[in-house]
N, C-alpha and C positions, 0 to 999 in steps of 0.2 A: 502211173502216179508215183513220184519219188517218195521213199519212206523218210519220215522225219526222225532224225537221230535224237534220242532223248538223253543221251549222255552229254555232260558239259564238255565244251571244247577246252583245249589246253589254255587258251587265253582266259576263258571264264574261270578255270581252276586257279590260274595264277592270280587273278584279281581277288578271288575269294581268300586265297592263302595270304596275300598281302594285307587284306582287310583284317584277317584273324590276328596277324602279327601286330598290326597297329592297335587293335583292341586290347592286346596284351600289354600295352604300354610301349610298344615299339621294339620289344625284344621277347622272344619265346624260346624255351628250351627245345632243341631239335627233336628230342624224343617225344615231346608233347604235340608235335605238329603231325596231323594225320592226312598229309597230302603226299603225293608220290615224290620221289627224289627228282624226277624229271621236271615237275612243277617248280620245286625249289631251285633247281639248276637254271631254269628259265629266268627266274627272278634275279639270280646271281649274274647271269650273262647280260641282263638288261641293266645292271648296276642299281637295282632297286633294293637289294638286301646284301648283307655281308655275313660271313660266318666268323664267330669269335669263340676261341677256347679260353674260358676264364680260369681253368684249373679246377673249377667246381662243376663243370659241364660245358657242353657245346651249345652255343646260342645262335639263333638267326636274328639279326638286328636290321631294322630299316636303315638304309643308307642315307645319311644326312647330305643331300645334294642341295646346295644353295644356289 
């Protein structure tokens, strides 16, 4: 009988991270995001978010794709 993996998959974590950023108004300070850098990198690679350095901090923002 195969064991059921109770850990979320990378796709699940990416979706949760994206939802978190959207709930923060579409932008969240990188230091406040408690997801792995691999999850954030996946969102960047899929053009779902972008990184912005405002001078007052580094933010992860939802990418406006129309």
